[in-house]
C-alpha positions in Angstrom: -173.0 156.7 -16.7 -173.0 152.4 -17.2 -172.1 150.7 -14.2 -171.9 147.3 -15.5 -169.9 144.5 -14.2 -166.1 144.8 -15.6 -164.5 141.0 -15.5 -160.7 140.8 -13.5 -159.3 138.0 -14.1 -158.6 136.5 -10.6 -155.7 134.0 -11.1 -153.2 135.2 -13.6 -150.8 136.6 -11.2 -151.8 139.9 -11.3 -153.2 141.9 -8.3 -157.1 142.7 -8.7 -156.2 146.1 -7.1 -153.5 146.6 -10.3 -155.8 145.4 -12.5 -158.7 147.9 -11.4 -156.1 150.4 -11.4 -155.4 149.9 -14.8 -158.5 149.9 -15.9 -159.7 153.0 -14.4 -156.9 154.9 -15.5 -157.9 154.0 -18.8 -161.3 155.2 -18.0 -159.8 158.4 -17.2 -158.1 158.9 -20.3 -160.5 158.1 -22.1 -163.1 160.7 -21.1 -165.2 158.3 -19.3 -165.8 160.5 -15.8 -165.8 164.2 -17.7 -169.3 164.6 -17.0 -169.0 164.0 -12.8 -164.6 165.5 -13.0 -164.5 162.5 -10.6 -164.2 159.0 -10.1 -167.5 156.8 -9.1 -167.6 156.7 -5.8 -165.7 153.1 -4.0 -169.2 151.1 -3.4 -170.0 151.5 -7.5 -166.8 150.3 -8.6 -166.5 147.8 -6.3 -169.9 146.5 -7.6 -168.7 147.4 -11.2 -165.1 144.9 -10.9 -166.9 142.2 -8.5 -164.4 142.9 -5.6 -164.7 144.5 -2.0 -164.2 148.1 -1.3 -160.6 147.3 0.3 -159.1 145.9 -3.1 -161.2 149.5 -4.8 -159.5 151.6 -2.1 -156.0 150.1 -2.8 -156.3 150.8 -6.5 -157.3 154.6 -5.9 -154.5 154.3 -3.2 -151.8 153.6 -6.3 -153.6 156.5 -8.4 -153.3 159.0 -6.3 -149.8 158.7 -5.3 -149.2 158.5 -9.3 -151.2 162.4 -9.2 -154.1 161.0 -11.2 -156.7 160.9 -8.7 -157.2 163.2 -5.5 -159.8 162.0 -2.6 -161.5 164.6 -0.5 -163.7 164.4 2.1 -166.9 165.0 1.5 -166.4 165.0 -2.1 -165.3 161.6 -3.6 -162.4 160.9 -5.4 -161.2 163.6 -7.9 -159.7 163.6 -11.5 -156.4 165.6 -11.0 -154.4 164.4 -14.6 -156.3 162.5 -17.3 -154.0 163.5 -20.4 -152.0 160.4 -21.6 -148.1 161.5 -21.6 -146.9 163.2 -24.7 -143.7 161.8 -25.9 -142.4 164.1 -29.2 -140.2 161.8 -31.5 -138.4 164.3 -33.6 -134.8 164.5 -34.8 -133.5 165.0 -31.9 -135.7 163.1 -29.7 -135.0 162.3 -25.9 -136.6 160.6 -23.2 -136.3 163.3 -19.7 -136.9 166.1 -22.3 -139.4 164.7 -24.4 -141.5 164.0 -21.1 -140.4 167.5 -19.4 -142.6 169.0 -17.4 -145.3 166.5 -17.2 -143.9 164.3 -14.7 -141.6 165.7 -11.4 -139.8 162.8 -11.5 -138.6 160.9 -13.7 -135.9 158.3 -13.4 -133.8 155.5 -15.8 -133.0 151.6 -14.4 -130.5 149.4 -15.7 -132.6 146.0 -16.2 -129.9 143.9 -17.3 -126.4 144.6 -20.1 -124.5 141.9 -21.7 -122.4 141.2 -25.0 -123.4 139.5 -27.6 -123.1 139.4 -31.5 -125.0 140.9 -34.0 -127.1 138.9 -35.8 -127.8 139.8 -39.4 -130.6 142.5 -39.0 -129.2 144.0 -36.4 -125.8 144.2 -38.2 -127.2 145.9 -41.4 -129.1 148.4 -39.0 -126.0 149.1 -37.1 -124.2 149.1 -40.6 -121.5 146.8 -38.7 -120.3 142.5 -39.8 -122.7 140.1 -39.0 -121.1 138.6 -35.6 -119.8 141.7 -34.6 -120.2 142.2 -30.7 -122.4 144.8 -30.1 -123.6 145.5 -26.2 -127.4 145.0 -25.9 -128.9 147.5 -22.4 -131.8 146.4 -20.7 -133.8 149.6 -19.6 -137.1 150.6 -17.4 -137.8 154.4 -17.4 -140.1 155.8 -14.7 -142.5 159.1 -15.0 -143.6 159.6 -11.1 -142.6 156.6 -10.0 -145.0 154.5 -13.0 -143.3 152.6 -15.8 -143.9 154.6 -18.7 -141.2 153.0 -21.2 -139.4 149.6 -21.4 -136.4 149.7 -24.1 -134.2 146.8 -25.6 -130.8 148.7 -26.9 -127.8 147.8 -29.1 -124.5 149.7 -29.1 -122.0 148.7 -31.6 -119.3 147.7 -29.0 -116.0 148.6 -30.2 -117.1 152.2 -30.2 -119.4 151.9 -27.0 -117.2 150.1 -24.2 -118.4 151.3 -20.9 -122.1 152.4 -21.9 -123.3 150.0 -19.1 -121.8 151.4 -15.9 -122.1 155.1 -18.3 -125.8 154.5 -18.2 -126.4 152.3 -14.6 -124.6 155.7 -12.8 -126.7 158.1 -15.1 -129.8 156.5 -15.9 -129.9 158.5 -19.0 -128.9 157.3 -22.4 -127.8 160.7 -23.5 -125.8 161.0 -20.7 -124.0 157.9 -21.1 -123.4 158.7 -24.7 -122.2 162.1 -23.7 -119.3 160.4 -21.1 -118.3 158.3 -23.8 -117.7 161.3 -26.1 -120.5 161.6 -28.4 -122.2 165.0 -27.3 -124.8 164.8 -30.0 -126.9 162.4 -32.3 -129.6 162.5 -34.7 -132.9 160.1 -34.9 -132.9 159.0 -38.2 -136.3 156.7 -38.3 -138.7 155.6 -35.9 -141.0 152.8 -36.7 -144.3 152.7 -34.6 -146.8 149.2 -33.6 -149.4 148.7 -31.3 -149.1 145.0 -29.9 -151.0 143.4 -26.9 -148.4 142.9 -24.1 -146.9 139.7 -22.5 -144.1 138.3 -20.3 -141.3 140.9 -19.2 -143.8 143.8 -20.5 -146.2 142.9 -18.4 -143.9 142.5 -15.1 -141.8 145.7 -15.6 -144.5 147.8 -16.7 -146.9 146.7 -14.5 -149.6 146.1 -16.6 -152.6 143.5 -16.5 -152.8 140.6 -19.0 -154.8 142.3 -22.4 -153.0 145.6 -21.8 -151.4 147.5 -25.0 -148.7 148.5 -25.6 -146.7 151.2 -28.2 -143.9 149.8 -29.9 -141.1 152.2 -31.1 -138.2 150.9 -32.9 -135.7 153.9 -33.4 -132.1 154.1 -35.3 -129.8 156.8 -33.8 -126.8 157.9 -35.6 -124.1 160.4 -35.1 -124.0 163.6 -36.5 -122.2 161.9 -39.4 -124.2 159.5 -40.2 -122.6 156.6 -38.5 -125.0 154.6 -36.5 -124.7 154.5 -32.8 -127.8 153.3 -31.5 -130.6 150.4 -32.1 -133.6 150.6 -29.7 -136.9 148.6 -29.3 -139.1 150.8 -26.6 -142.3 149.7 -24.9 -144.4 152.3 -23.5 -148.5 151.8 -22.3 -150.9 152.6 -24.7 -153.0 154.3 -21.9 -150.6 156.1 -20.4 -148.2 157.6 -23.6 -148.9 159.5 -26.8 -146.9 160.3 -29.2 -146.8 163.6 -31.3 -144.0 163.0 -34.6 -142.5 166.4 -35.3 -141.1 167.5 -39.4 
């Protein structure tokens, strides 16, 4: 195993332990430690990253809290889970159902909401007049207390007045729709691209500069084909993979 020096950035506003945790998580996901089934010793990691062992210990503690590694006295730090969360994209894509039993805890948090007017692009997607009112809802979703997506969602305001409060109460778009009388909805399109994270995504998804995120642009309609939601969701690429259903 290569134990060469790995650079971390010391003056970028992201704690060193978090950067190191991100690097170790990515290495686990990429199978770099498969031959041993455990991460390298603290002293080796400290030398790799050019930090003290206390910083490495903080990174490993965070990964242990996520359930990715487990320290065992006399054996080192064992890898508990290396797989990315598998998120299926199908006709009925739902966050909680998609993550399923891959995570013990699932949580949806409201970050911000506002009523605004639809741009030409958004109006075309939602099939409403340009300038019509829409509700923009910013949400953060977590699995086992780790952020796994940050989304910006738009809904026609005339039909979904009150969706902010409904989402804040339930932490679920599906349950919020249901509270407003929409019992079922369908995914009609999903576009996925990969980009470097920046701005609020770095902060809210707890990523280091240079991290790659998967961006999914999705349109949902009711069962009659009327658009009900357009969403742009960002996922850490080292934590989530998509499976496209027929």
